A tleap script that builds the chain and sets N, CA, C and O, in Angstrom:
source leaprc.protein.ff14SB
mol = sequence {
  NMET PRO ASP GLU ILE ASP ARG ALA GLN GLU
  ILE ASN GLU GLN PHE GLN ALA ASP ALA LEU
  ALA GLY HIE LEU GLY ARG ALA GLN GLN ALA
  LYS PRO GLY GLN GLY LEU GLU GLU CYS VAL
  ASP CYS GLY GLU PRO ILE PRO GLU ALA ARG
  ARG ARG ALA VAL PRO GLY CYS ARG ARG CYS
  ILE GLU CYS GLN ALA ASP SER GLU ALA VAL
  HIE THR ASN TRP ARG ALA CLEU
}
set mol.1.N position { 96.685 92.752 126.180 }
set mol.1.CA position { 97.437 91.811 125.383 }
set mol.1.C position { 97.208 92.145 123.904 }
set mol.1.O position { 96.064 92.168 123.449 }
set mol.2.N position { 98.276 92.400 123.156 }
set mol.2.CA position { 98.108 92.771 121.752 }
set mol.2.C position { 97.617 91.585 120.923 }
set mol.2.O position { 98.050 90.447 121.099 }
set mol.3.N position { 96.708 91.897 120.022 }
set mol.3.CA position { 96.231 90.845 119.129 }
set mol.3.C position { 96.843 91.028 117.744 }
set mol.3.O position { 97.698 91.893 117.552 }
set mol.4.N position { 96.414 90.224 116.787 }
set mol.4.CA position { 96.999 90.262 115.451 }
set mol.4.C position { 96.819 91.623 114.781 }
set mol.4.O position { 97.713 92.090 114.074 }
set mol.5.N position { 95.689 92.248 114.995 }
set mol.5.CA position { 95.430 93.550 114.367 }
set mol.5.C position { 96.370 94.612 114.928 }
set mol.5.O position { 96.877 95.447 114.180 }
set mol.6.N position { 96.607 94.587 116.233 }
set mol.6.CA position { 97.550 95.535 116.838 }
set mol.6.C position { 98.951 95.337 116.266 }
set mol.6.O position { 99.637 96.307 115.944 }
set mol.7.N position { 99.372 94.089 116.141 }
set mol.7.CA position { 100.706 93.824 115.587 }
set mol.7.C position { 100.800 94.253 114.128 }
set mol.7.O position { 101.814 94.803 113.700 }
set mol.8.N position { 99.734 93.998 113.365 }
set mol.8.CA position { 99.721 94.416 111.960 }
set mol.8.C position { 99.806 95.940 111.857 }
set mol.8.O position { 100.503 96.473 110.994 }
set mol.9.N position { 99.094 96.630 112.742 }
set mol.9.CA position { 99.133 98.095 112.744 }
set mol.9.C position { 100.533 98.602 113.067 }
set mol.9.O position { 101.007 99.550 112.440 }
set mol.10.N position { 101.193 97.986 114.029 }
set mol.10.CA position { 102.562 98.385 114.379 }
set mol.10.C position { 103.513 98.170 113.201 }
set mol.10.O position { 104.360 99.017 112.914 }
set mol.11.N position { 103.368 97.044 112.532 }
set mol.11.CA position { 104.221 96.766 111.372 }
set mol.11.C position { 103.972 97.781 110.272 }
set mol.11.O position { 104.915 98.268 109.648 }
set mol.12.N position { 102.704 98.105 110.030 }
set mol.12.CA position { 102.352 99.088 109.006 }
set mol.12.C position { 102.921 100.463 109.348 }
set mol.12.O position { 103.457 101.143 108.473 }
set mol.13.N position { 102.811 100.873 110.593 }
set mol.13.CA position { 103.345 102.170 111.004 }
set mol.13.C position { 104.863 102.214 110.832 }
set mol.13.O position { 105.407 103.230 110.402 }
set mol.14.N position { 105.543 101.128 111.162 }
set mol.14.CA position { 106.993 101.095 110.999 }
set mol.14.C position { 107.373 101.147 109.517 }
set mol.14.O position { 108.323 101.831 109.137 }
set mol.15.N position { 106.628 100.422 108.691 }
set mol.15.CA position { 106.870 100.442 107.252 }
set mol.15.C position { 106.714 101.853 106.702 }
set mol.15.O position { 107.547 102.310 105.919 }
set mol.16.N position { 105.652 102.546 107.107 }
set mol.16.CA position { 105.428 103.919 106.650 }
set mol.16.C position { 106.544 104.841 107.118 }
set mol.16.O position { 107.030 105.668 106.347 }
set mol.17.N position { 106.955 104.705 108.378 }
set mol.17.CA position { 108.022 105.558 108.908 }
set mol.17.C position { 109.324 105.325 108.147 }
set mol.17.O position { 110.034 106.276 107.820 }
set mol.18.N position { 109.636 104.070 107.867 }
set mol.18.CA position { 110.860 103.756 107.111 }
set mol.18.C position { 110.790 104.317 105.697 }
set mol.18.O position { 111.767 104.876 105.197 }
set mol.19.N position { 109.636 104.169 105.052 }
set mol.19.CA position { 109.479 104.669 103.686 }
set mol.19.C position { 109.610 106.190 103.647 }
set mol.19.O position { 110.272 106.729 102.761 }
set mol.20.N position { 108.989 106.883 104.594 }
set mol.20.CA position { 109.087 108.341 104.635 }
set mol.20.C position { 110.512 108.795 104.923 }
set mol.20.O position { 110.997 109.750 104.316 }
set mol.21.N position { 111.174 108.124 105.834 }
set mol.21.CA position { 112.560 108.495 106.148 }
set mol.21.C position { 113.448 108.309 104.924 }
set mol.21.O position { 114.304 109.149 104.644 }
set mol.22.N position { 113.252 107.221 104.198 }
set mol.22.CA position { 114.034 106.999 102.987 }
set mol.22.C position { 113.773 108.055 101.939 }
set mol.22.O position { 114.698 108.546 101.293 }
set mol.23.N position { 112.501 108.404 101.770 }
set mol.23.CA position { 112.156 109.426 100.778 }
set mol.23.C position { 112.731 110.779 101.170 }
set mol.23.O position { 113.308 111.474 100.334 }
set mol.24.N position { 112.580 111.153 102.425 }
set mol.24.CA position { 113.100 112.450 102.872 }
set mol.24.C position { 114.616 112.499 102.747 }
set mol.24.O position { 115.181 113.529 102.382 }
set mol.25.N position { 115.266 111.396 103.047 }
set mol.25.CA position { 116.728 111.355 102.915 }
set mol.25.C position { 117.160 111.566 101.474 }
set mol.25.O position { 118.110 112.303 101.208 }
set mol.26.N position { 116.460 110.918 100.537 }
set mol.26.CA position { 116.796 111.094 99.119 }
set mol.26.C position { 116.481 112.511 98.664 }
set mol.26.O position { 117.248 113.106 97.907 }
set mol.27.N position { 115.358 113.054 99.120 }
set mol.27.CA position { 114.964 114.398 98.706 }
set mol.27.C position { 115.957 115.442 99.221 }
set mol.27.O position { 116.266 116.404 98.518 }
set mol.28.N position { 116.455 115.257 100.442 }
set mol.28.CA position { 117.403 116.219 100.997 }
set mol.28.C position { 118.760 116.120 100.315 }
set mol.28.O position { 119.481 117.115 100.237 }
set mol.29.N position { 119.119 114.949 99.824 }
set mol.29.CA position { 120.400 114.777 99.151 }
set mol.29.C position { 120.366 115.263 97.711 }
set mol.29.O position { 121.406 115.573 97.130 }
set mol.30.N position { 119.177 115.328 97.141 }
set mol.30.CA position { 119.063 115.730 95.738 }
set mol.30.C position { 119.447 117.192 95.589 }
set mol.30.O position { 119.095 118.031 96.418 }
set mol.31.N position { 120.159 117.475 94.544 }
set mol.31.CA position { 120.534 118.853 94.250 }
set mol.31.C position { 119.423 119.492 93.429 }
set mol.31.O position { 118.745 118.808 92.663 }
set mol.32.N position { 119.231 120.809 93.583 }
set mol.32.CA position { 118.227 121.474 92.756 }
set mol.32.C position { 118.505 121.217 91.285 }
set mol.32.O position { 119.650 121.274 90.836 }
set mol.33.N position { 117.456 120.937 90.550 }
set mol.33.CA position { 117.608 120.662 89.137 }
set mol.33.C position { 117.809 119.189 88.827 }
set mol.33.O position { 117.792 118.802 87.659 }
set mol.34.N position { 118.001 118.345 89.863 }
set mol.34.CA position { 118.190 116.921 89.638 }
set mol.34.C position { 116.877 116.225 89.307 }
set mol.34.O position { 116.880 115.157 88.695 }
set mol.35.N position { 115.764 116.814 89.702 }
set mol.35.CA position { 114.472 116.205 89.400 }
set mol.35.C position { 114.212 116.246 87.902 }
set mol.35.O position { 114.918 116.912 87.145 }
set mol.36.N position { 113.205 115.536 87.506 }
set mol.36.CA position { 112.872 115.480 86.090 }
set mol.36.C position { 112.169 116.755 85.651 }
set mol.36.O position { 111.496 117.407 86.449 }
set mol.37.N position { 112.322 117.100 84.413 }
set mol.37.CA position { 111.637 118.271 83.875 }
set mol.37.C position { 110.275 117.902 83.317 }
set mol.37.O position { 109.412 118.762 83.140 }
set mol.38.N position { 110.082 116.603 83.037 }
set mol.38.CA position { 108.800 116.129 82.528 }
set mol.38.C position { 108.288 115.016 83.425 }
set mol.38.O position { 109.064 114.201 83.925 }
set mol.39.N position { 106.993 114.986 83.623 }
set mol.39.CA position { 106.338 113.995 84.474 }
set mol.39.C position { 106.509 112.594 83.881 }
set mol.39.O position { 106.347 112.399 82.676 }
set mol.40.N position { 106.840 111.615 84.742 }
set mol.40.CA position { 107.015 110.242 84.274 }
set mol.40.C position { 105.691 109.600 83.867 }
set mol.40.O position { 105.687 108.629 83.111 }
set mol.41.N position { 104.567 110.127 84.357 }
set mol.41.CA position { 103.262 109.545 84.051 }
set mol.41.C position { 102.628 110.146 82.800 }
set mol.41.O position { 102.223 109.417 81.895 }
set mol.42.N position { 102.542 111.475 82.748 }
set mol.42.CA position { 101.816 112.116 81.644 }
set mol.42.C position { 102.725 112.778 80.617 }
set mol.42.O position { 102.279 113.092 79.514 }
set mol.43.N position { 103.995 112.994 80.962 }
set mol.43.CA position { 104.923 113.610 80.024 }
set mol.43.C position { 104.847 115.121 79.956 }
set mol.43.O position { 105.590 115.746 79.199 }
set mol.44.N position { 103.959 115.719 80.737 }
set mol.44.CA position { 103.848 117.181 80.758 }
set mol.44.C position { 105.017 117.785 81.535 }
set mol.44.O position { 105.577 117.129 82.413 }
set mol.45.N position { 105.388 119.019 81.225 }
set mol.45.CA position { 106.477 119.672 81.966 }
set mol.45.C position { 106.118 119.853 83.447 }
set mol.45.O position { 104.979 120.180 83.782 }
set mol.46.N position { 107.091 119.640 84.315 }
set mol.46.CA position { 106.914 119.886 85.746 }
set mol.46.C position { 107.323 121.327 86.002 }
set mol.46.O position { 108.452 121.700 85.684 }
set mol.47.N position { 106.438 122.155 86.570 }
set mol.47.CA position { 106.778 123.559 86.804 }
set mol.47.C position { 108.039 123.705 87.666 }
set mol.47.O position { 108.277 122.932 88.594 }
set mol.48.N position { 108.823 124.710 87.329 }
set mol.48.CA position { 110.075 124.930 88.065 }
set mol.48.C position { 109.835 125.149 89.547 }
set mol.48.O position { 110.632 124.698 90.370 }
set mol.49.N position { 108.749 125.835 89.910 }
set mol.49.CA position { 108.449 126.071 91.326 }
set mol.49.C position { 108.294 124.738 92.064 }
set mol.49.O position { 108.757 124.597 93.195 }
set mol.50.N position { 107.646 123.767 91.427 }
set mol.50.CA position { 107.489 122.443 92.057 }
set mol.50.C position { 108.842 121.754 92.170 }
set mol.50.O position { 109.144 121.152 93.200 }
set mol.51.N position { 109.653 121.834 91.133 }
set mol.51.CA position { 110.966 121.190 91.169 }
set mol.51.C position { 111.846 121.782 92.256 }
set mol.51.O position { 112.648 121.072 92.862 }
set mol.52.N position { 111.702 123.094 92.510 }
set mol.52.CA position { 112.483 123.721 93.589 }
set mol.52.C position { 111.930 123.333 94.956 }
set mol.52.O position { 112.688 123.115 95.901 }
set mol.53.N position { 110.594 123.247 95.055 }
set mol.53.CA position { 109.963 122.928 96.336 }
set mol.53.C position { 110.154 121.462 96.722 }
set mol.53.O position { 110.262 121.134 97.903 }
set mol.54.N position { 110.196 120.580 95.714 }
set mol.54.CA position { 110.327 119.141 95.957 }
set mol.54.C position { 111.490 118.616 95.120 }
set mol.54.O position { 111.278 118.065 94.039 }
set mol.55.N position { 112.716 118.783 95.612 }
set mol.55.CA position { 113.875 118.322 94.843 }
set mol.55.C position { 113.761 116.835 94.521 }
set mol.55.O position { 113.411 116.027 95.382 }
set mol.56.N position { 114.054 116.494 93.303 }
set mol.56.CA position { 114.006 115.105 92.893 }
set mol.56.C position { 112.620 114.609 92.510 }
set mol.56.O position { 112.432 113.412 92.290 }
set mol.57.N position { 111.636 115.520 92.427 }
set mol.57.CA position { 110.282 115.070 92.080 }
set mol.57.C position { 110.277 114.471 90.673 }
set mol.57.O position { 111.064 114.857 89.809 }
set mol.58.N position { 109.370 113.520 90.472 }
set mol.58.CA position { 109.297 112.811 89.202 }
set mol.58.C position { 107.928 112.943 88.550 }
set mol.58.O position { 107.736 112.509 87.414 }
set mol.59.N position { 106.974 113.541 89.264 }
set mol.59.CA position { 105.620 113.678 88.741 }
set mol.59.C position { 105.139 115.123 88.890 }
set mol.59.O position { 105.574 115.855 89.780 }
set mol.60.N position { 104.229 115.511 87.992 }
set mol.60.CA position { 103.568 116.806 88.146 }
set mol.60.C position { 102.601 116.696 89.330 }
set mol.60.O position { 102.352 115.600 89.833 }
set mol.61.N position { 102.069 117.813 89.761 }
set mol.61.CA position { 101.199 117.827 90.938 }
set mol.61.C position { 99.976 116.938 90.730 }
set mol.61.O position { 99.599 116.190 91.631 }
set mol.62.N position { 99.354 117.010 89.554 }
set mol.62.CA position { 98.143 116.240 89.297 }
set mol.62.C position { 98.420 114.741 89.340 }
set mol.62.O position { 97.676 113.991 89.972 }
set mol.63.N position { 99.476 114.303 88.678 }
set mol.63.CA position { 99.805 112.874 88.665 }
set mol.63.C position { 100.235 112.392 90.053 }
set mol.63.O position { 99.936 111.260 90.435 }
set mol.64.N position { 100.926 113.233 90.800 }
set mol.64.CA position { 101.312 112.855 92.160 }
set mol.64.C position { 100.068 112.678 93.019 }
set mol.64.O position { 99.976 111.721 93.789 }
set mol.65.N position { 99.109 113.595 92.893 }
set mol.65.CA position { 97.858 113.479 93.649 }
set mol.65.C position { 97.115 112.203 93.268 }
set mol.65.O position { 96.598 111.505 94.140 }
set mol.66.N position { 97.058 111.891 91.967 }
set mol.66.CA position { 96.403 110.664 91.514 }
set mol.66.C position { 97.103 109.432 92.090 }
set mol.66.O position { 96.448 108.497 92.550 }
set mol.67.N position { 98.422 109.438 92.062 }
set mol.67.CA position { 99.195 108.322 92.576 }
set mol.67.C position { 98.932 108.110 94.065 }
set mol.67.O position { 98.756 106.978 94.516 }
set mol.68.N position { 98.908 109.200 94.821 }
set mol.68.CA position { 98.653 109.099 96.251 }
set mol.68.C position { 97.221 108.661 96.526 }
set mol.68.O position { 96.984 107.904 97.467 }
set mol.69.N position { 96.266 109.118 95.728 }
set mol.69.CA position { 94.872 108.728 95.918 }
set mol.69.C position { 94.694 107.237 95.667 }
set mol.69.O position { 93.988 106.564 96.417 }
set mol.70.N position { 95.321 106.722 94.632 }
set mol.70.CA position { 95.225 105.288 94.339 }
set mol.70.C position { 95.852 104.494 95.467 }
set mol.70.O position { 95.290 103.493 95.910 }
set mol.71.N position { 97.017 104.931 95.939 }
set mol.71.CA position { 97.709 104.226 97.014 }
set mol.71.C position { 96.884 104.271 98.299 }
set mol.71.O position { 96.791 103.265 99.001 }
set mol.72.N position { 96.294 105.403 98.613 }
set mol.72.CA position { 95.482 105.554 99.818 }
set mol.72.C position { 94.229 104.697 99.725 }
set mol.72.O position { 93.858 104.037 100.695 }
set mol.73.N position { 93.577 104.700 98.579 }
set mol.73.CA position { 92.368 103.897 98.409 }
set mol.73.C position { 92.680 102.415 98.487 }
set mol.73.O position { 91.870 101.643 99.000 }
set mol.74.N position { 93.833 102.000 97.991 }
set mol.74.CA position { 94.226 100.603 98.069 }
set mol.74.C position { 94.363 100.163 99.521 }
set mol.74.O position { 93.960 99.057 99.881 }
set mol.75.N position { 94.928 101.022 100.346 }
set mol.75.CA position { 95.107 100.670 101.762 }
set mol.75.C position { 93.780 100.564 102.494 }
set mol.75.O position { 93.662 99.813 103.462 }
set mol.76.N position { 92.767 101.320 102.035 }
set mol.76.CA position { 91.467 101.299 102.709 }
set mol.76.C position { 90.746 99.974 102.470 }
set mol.76.O position { 89.848 99.610 103.229 }
set mol.77.N position { 91.135 99.254 101.418 }
set mol.77.CA position { 90.462 97.984 101.128 }
set mol.77.C position { 90.943 96.983 102.088 }
set mol.77.O position { 90.518 95.828 102.042 }
savepdb mol mol.pdb
quit
Protein backbone atom coordinates (compact mmCIF):
# COMPACT_ATOMS: atom_id res chain seq x y z
CA UNK A 1 0.00 0.00 0.00
CA UNK A 2 1.61 3.29 -1.06
CA UNK A 3 2.17 5.84 1.65
CA UNK A 4 2.60 9.61 1.47
CA UNK A 5 6.31 9.38 0.70
CA UNK A 6 5.70 7.03 -2.24
CA UNK A 7 3.07 9.38 -3.65
CA UNK A 8 5.35 12.39 -3.18
CA UNK A 9 8.14 10.53 -4.99
CA UNK A 10 5.82 9.71 -7.90
CA UNK A 11 4.73 13.34 -8.16
CA UNK A 12 8.35 14.50 -8.07
CA UNK A 13 9.36 12.04 -10.79
CA UNK A 14 6.48 13.17 -13.00
CA UNK A 15 7.39 16.82 -12.44
CA UNK A 16 11.00 16.12 -13.43
CA UNK A 17 9.94 14.16 -16.52
CA UNK A 18 7.62 16.98 -17.62
CA UNK A 19 10.29 19.62 -17.03
CA UNK A 20 12.90 17.66 -19.00
CA UNK A 21 10.50 17.00 -21.86
CA UNK A 22 9.66 20.70 -22.05
CA UNK A 23 13.31 21.69 -22.02
CA UNK A 24 14.27 19.13 -24.66
CA UNK A 25 11.37 20.22 -26.85
CA UNK A 26 12.48 23.85 -26.68
CA UNK A 27 16.12 22.94 -27.26
CA UNK A 28 15.27 20.87 -30.34
CA UNK A 29 13.14 23.67 -31.78
CA UNK A 30 15.81 26.30 -31.26
CA UNK A 31 17.81 27.19 -34.32
CA UNK A 32 21.59 27.36 -34.09
CA UNK A 33 22.62 30.82 -33.04
CA UNK A 34 19.34 31.49 -31.20
CA UNK A 35 21.01 31.05 -27.83
CA UNK A 36 22.55 33.98 -26.06
CA UNK A 37 26.11 35.02 -26.77
CA UNK A 38 26.62 36.20 -23.19
CA UNK A 39 25.76 34.39 -19.97
CA UNK A 40 22.66 35.73 -18.19
CA UNK A 41 24.36 35.27 -14.80
CA UNK A 42 27.94 36.50 -15.21
CA UNK A 43 27.85 38.33 -18.55
CA UNK A 44 30.85 36.44 -19.91
CA UNK A 45 30.77 35.25 -23.53
CA UNK A 46 29.35 31.75 -24.08
CA UNK A 47 31.77 29.75 -26.25
CA UNK A 48 30.46 28.96 -29.71
CA UNK A 49 31.09 25.23 -29.19
CA UNK A 50 28.69 25.29 -26.21
CA UNK A 51 26.09 27.26 -28.16
CA UNK A 52 26.25 24.66 -30.96
CA UNK A 53 26.13 21.73 -28.53
CA UNK A 54 23.25 23.18 -26.48
CA UNK A 55 21.01 25.25 -28.75
CA UNK A 56 19.23 27.97 -26.84
CA UNK A 57 21.62 27.89 -23.87
CA UNK A 58 21.52 30.96 -21.66
CA UNK A 59 24.43 30.31 -19.29
CA UNK A 60 28.13 29.56 -19.58
CA UNK A 61 29.26 26.14 -18.39
CA UNK A 62 30.41 27.40 -14.98
CA UNK A 63 27.18 29.27 -14.21
CA UNK A 64 25.08 26.35 -15.44
CA UNK A 65 26.99 24.00 -13.13
CA UNK A 66 26.49 26.41 -10.21
CA UNK A 67 22.78 26.69 -10.99
CA UNK A 68 22.37 22.92 -11.11
CA UNK A 69 24.38 22.46 -7.89
CA UNK A 70 22.18 24.94 -6.03
CA UNK A 71 19.03 23.29 -7.37
CA UNK A 72 20.30 19.80 -6.48
CA UNK A 73 21.35 20.85 -2.99
CA UNK A 74 17.97 22.47 -2.42
CA UNK A 75 16.21 19.20 -3.22
CA UNK A 76 18.42 17.31 -0.75
CA UNK A 77 17.10 19.45 2.11
